C-alpha positions in Angstrom: 0.0 0.0 0.0 1.1 3.5 -0.8 0.1 5.3 2.4 0.6 8.9 1.1 -2.6 10.6 -0.2 -2.0 11.5 -3.8 0.7 14.1 -4.1 -0.3 15.9 -0.9 2.4 14.5 1.4 -0.3 13.6 3.9 0.3 10.1 5.3 -2.2 7.6 6.7 -1.9 4.2 8.3 -3.0 1.2 6.4 -5.7 0.5 8.9 -7.8 3.6 9.9 -10.3 4.2 12.7 -13.8 5.2 11.6 -15.5 7.5 14.0 -19.2 7.0 13.1 -19.7 4.4 15.8 -18.4 6.5 18.7 -21.0 9.1 17.5 -23.5 6.6 18.9 -24.3 5.0 15.5 -27.6 3.0 16.1 -26.8 2.4 19.8 -25.3 4.4 22.6 -21.6 4.2 23.4 -20.4 5.8 26.6 -17.7 8.5 26.7 -15.4 6.0 28.5 -16.0 3.3 25.9 -15.3 5.7 23.1 -12.1 6.9 24.8 -11.0 3.3 25.3 -11.6 2.5 21.6 -9.6 5.4 20.3 -6.8 4.6 22.8 -6.8 1.0 21.7 -6.5 2.1 18.1 -3.4 4.2 19.0 -1.9 1.3 20.9 -2.5 -0.9 17.9 -0.5 1.4 15.6 -3.5 3.1 13.9 -2.6 6.7 13.1 -5.4 7.8 10.8 -8.7 8.8 12.4 -11.8 9.7 10.4 -14.9 11.6 11.7 -17.6 14.0 10.5 -20.2 16.5 12.0 -22.9 14.1 10.8 -21.8 11.4 13.2 -23.8 11.9 16.3 -24.4 15.6 15.6 -20.8 16.4 16.5 -20.4 13.9 19.3 -17.9 11.8 17.3 -15.7 14.8 16.7 -15.8 15.9 20.3 -15.0 12.4 21.6 -12.2 11.8 19.0 -10.6 15.2 19.8 -10.6 14.5 23.6 -9.1 11.0 23.2 -6.4 12.2 20.8 -5.5 15.2 23.0 -2.9 13.2 24.8 -1.2 12.0 21.6 1.6 13.8 19.8 -0.1 15.9 17.1 2.6 15.3 14.4 2.1 11.6 14.7 -1.6 11.2 13.7 -3.8 12.2 10.7 -7.4 13.4 11.2 -10.0 13.7 8.5 -13.5 15.3 8.8 -16.2 16.2 6.4 -18.2 19.2 5.1 -21.6 19.5 3.5 -23.8 19.0 6.5 -23.7 22.1 8.6 -25.0 21.8 12.2 -27.5 24.4 13.6 -29.0 24.5 17.1 -32.5 22.9 17.4 -35.2 23.1 20.1 -37.4 20.5 18.5 -36.5 17.9 21.1 -36.5 14.1 20.7 -33.6 12.0 19.4 -31.7 11.6 16.2 -32.4 7.9 15.6 -34.2 8.7 12.4 -30.8 9.6 11.1 -29.1 6.6 12.7 -27.6 8.1 15.8 -28.7 7.5 19.4 -28.2 11.1 20.6 -30.5 14.0 21.6 -31.6 16.1 18.7 -30.1 19.3 20.1 -28.9 20.2 16.6 -30.2 19.8 13.1 -28.3 19.2 9.9 -28.5 21.7 7.0 -27.2 20.6 3.6 -24.7 23.2 2.6 -21.9 22.8 0.0 -21.5 26.6 -0.5 -18.1 28.1 -0.1 -19.2 29.9 3.1 -20.9 26.8 4.4 -17.7 24.8 3.9 -15.6 27.2 5.9 -18.2 27.6 8.6 -18.6 23.8 8.9 -14.9 23.3 9.1 -14.4 26.0 11.7 -17.0 24.4 13.9 -15.4 21.0 13.5 -12.0 22.3 14.6 -13.6 23.7 17.7 -15.2 20.4 18.6 -12.0 18.5 17.8 -9.9 20.9 19.8 -7.4 21.2 16.9 -6.1 24.2 14.9 -6.1 22.2 11.7 -7.2 18.9 10.2 -5.2 17.0 7.6 -7.9 15.9 5.3 -11.4 17.3 4.4 -14.0 15.4 2.4 -17.2 16.7 0.7 -19.7 14.4 2.5 -22.3 12.6 0.5 -23.0 15.2 -2.2 -25.2 12.7 -4.1 -28.2 15.1 -4.4 -26.1 18.3 -4.4 -23.7 17.6 -7.2 -24.1 21.1 -8.9 -23.3 23.0 -5.7 -20.6 20.6 -4.6 -18.7 20.9 -7.9 -19.4 24.6 -8.4 -18.7 25.8 -4.9 -17.8 23.1 -2.4 -14.8 21.7 -4.3 -13.3 25.1 -5.2 -13.6 26.1 -1.5 -11.7 23.0 -0.5 -9.1 23.7 -3.2 -8.6 27.2 -1.8 -8.3 25.9 1.8 -5.6 23.5 0.5 -3.7 26.3 -1.3 -3.8 28.4 1.9 -2.3 25.5 3.9 -5.4 25.2 6.1 -5.8 21.6 5.2 -3.3 19.1 3.7 -5.5 17.0 1.4 -9.0 17.2 0.0 -11.5 14.9 -1.5 -15.0 13.5 -1.4 -16.6 10.6 0.6 -19.6 8.7 -0.6 -21.4 5.3 -0.7 -21.3 5.2 -4.5 -18.6 5.0 -7.1 -20.1 6.9 -9.9 -19.8 10.5 -8.6 -16.5 9.7 -7.0 -15.2 8.8 -10.4 -16.3 12.3 -11.6 -14.3 13.9 -8.8 -11.2 11.8 -9.7 -11.5 12.7 -13.4 -12.7 16.3 -13.3 -11.0 17.8 -10.2 -7.6 17.8 -8.5 -8.7 15.8 -5.4 -6.0 14.0 -3.5 -8.2 11.2 -2.2 -11.7 9.8 -2.3 -13.4 7.8 0.5 -15.5 5.0 -1.0 -17.7 3.1 1.4 -19.1 -0.3 0.7 -18.4 -0.4 -3.1 -15.1 -2.3 -3.0 -15.6 -5.4 -0.9 -15.7 -9.2 -1.2 -19.4 -8.9 -2.0 -19.5 -5.6 -4.0 -16.8 -4.7 -6.5 -18.7 -1.9 -8.4 -15.8 0.5 -7.7 -13.6 -1.7 -9.8 -15.4 -0.9 -13.0 -14.3 2.8 -13.3 -13.3 4.4 -10.0 -10.3 2.4 -9.0 -8.7 2.3 -12.5 -9.3 6.1 -12.8 -7.7 6.6 -9.4 -4.6 4.7 -10.5 -4.4 6.6 -13.8 -4.8 10.0 -12.1 -2.6 9.3 -9.0 -5.5 9.8 -6.6 -5.6 7.7 -3.5 -8.7 5.7 -2.3 -9.7 5.1 1.3 -12.0 2.2 1.5 -14.8 2.1 4.1 -17.5 -0.4 4.7 -15.2 -3.4 4.3 -17.7 -5.6 6.1 -20.7 -4.2 4.2 -22.2 -3.1 7.6 -21.9 -6.5 9.2 -22.5 -9.4 6.7 -18.7 -10.0 6.1 -17.9 -9.6 9.8 -20.3 -12.2 11.0 -22.6 -13.9 8.4 -25.7 -15.2 10.0 -29.5 -14.9 9.5 -30.8 -11.4 10.3 -27.4 -9.7 9.8 -27.2 -6.5 7.8 -25.8 -5.7 4.4 -25.5 -2.0 3.6 -27.6 -1.2 6.7 -30.6 -3.4 5.7 -31.3 -7.1 6.3 -29.0 -9.1 4.0 -30.7 -10.8 1.1 -30.6 -14.6 1.2 -28.4 -15.0 -1.8 -25.7 -12.7 -0.4 -25.9 -14.4 3.0 -25.4 -17.7 1.3 -22.4 -16.3 -0.6 -20.8 -14.9 2.6 -21.3 -18.2 4.5 -19.6 -20.1 1.7 -16.7 -17.6 1.7 -16.4 -18.1 5.5 -16.2 -21.8 4.9 -13.4 -21.3 2.4 -11.6 -18.9 4.8 -11.7 -21.4 7.6 -10.3 -24.2 5.4 -7.3 -21.9 4.8 -6.9 -21.1 8.5 -8.1 -17.5 8.5 -11.2 -15.6 9.4 -13.6 -14.0 6.9 -12.9 -10.7 8.6 -9.2 -11.0 7.7 -10.0 -11.9 4.1 -12.4 -8.9 3.8 -9.8 -6.4 5.0 -7.0 -7.9 3.0 -9.2 -7.8 -0.2 -9.8 -4.0 0.3 -6.1 -3.3 1.1 -4.6 -5.2 -1.9 -5.7 -2.9 -4.7 -2.9 -0.5 -5.8 -5.1 2.6 -5.5 -6.0 1.9 -1.9 -4.1 3.9 0.8 -6.1 2.9 3.8 -9.0 0.7 5.0 -11.4 2.3 7.4 -13.0 0.2 10.2 -15.5 1.5 12.7 -15.4 0.0 16.2 -17.4 0.7 19.4 -15.0 -0.9 21.9 -11.3 -1.5 22.6 -11.9 -5.2 21.9 -13.3 -4.6 18.5 -10.4 -2.3 17.6 -7.8 -4.9 18.7 -9.6 -7.6 16.7 -9.6 -5.4 13.6 -5.9 -4.7 14.0 -5.2 -8.4 14.5 -7.3 -9.4 11.4 -5.7 -6.7 9.3 -2.2 -8.0 10.1 -3.1 -11.6 9.3 -1.5 -12.9 6.0 -4.0 -14.3 3.6 -2.6 -17.2 1.5 -2.8 -16.9 -2.3 -4.5 -20.3 -2.4 -7.5 -18.8 -0.6 -8.1 -16.2 -3.4 -7.6 -19.0 -6.0 -10.3 -21.2 -4.4 -12.7 -18.3 -4.3 -12.2 -17.8 -8.0 -12.4 -21.5 -8.8 -15.7 -21.8 -7.0 -17.1 -18.6 -8.6 -17.3 -16.7 -5.3 -14.9 -14.1 -6.6 -14.6 -12.9 -10.2 -11.8 -10.4 -10.0 -8.1 -11.0 -10.6 -7.2 -8.9 -7.5 -5.7 -9.9 -5.2 -3.2 -12.3 -6.7 
């Protein structure tokens, strides 16, 4: 893996810590558990930490900043995101409709304008307790493409030229628009969630080849497709909905092959994402120190070439990567 993001000089660790879960994704995580998870990531050698205002209405950023405050700043890389600006709200209730078990004390406002980008980043820096972040992504601009390309991206480019941030990009759950960013802008990196995994290789059609051609790095998120590749069983989720029967069957068969070769399916899933030459880092969310340590252990597990060959021989994998 080339762990430098494009030509920016910003370096990331091969395994990265995804901060959505410590923003109380779906269920509550205590401050102590969140702190222990980030500390375990540091102790495991992880040096790249990703977060966003969207994650728990700023809770993830606050917790991440507090946990990293004891770590030497030059030794870690932090990315956050812009596009969802947070405003105070008195509506009450919780934020579970958006996936986070937190009080709805703020509301999200879609804003990819130049002013919105700067204001969102300034608020993120305050929550993180940092004077700068290393990477900023345009976050999920799916339905806001015009504003994102016309205003959001140029605003990030200006911040990079001013030295306010080191690297810029976009983060999405689709490959199509990310390919546009790679081909039509001067991004350093794109964060692609769930579209390059053992079960979904749609990013391989255009995004990853374009990234290699343009010298743009890819950070892969969603390596386990929200759970199916971590622990395939009836009722488990695939892309945050109940996994279809055919995909569950395929994951179970992959796990059987993995076990025959003396590895876990989790190790294979992470190794698959990391093997492509465009990929600089693989992002894994964790809600406890134990989950972080397990991810680090699985990431470090060598996967025998015979495993990949058996997947191909049985039709469970149709790509030539990894070899």
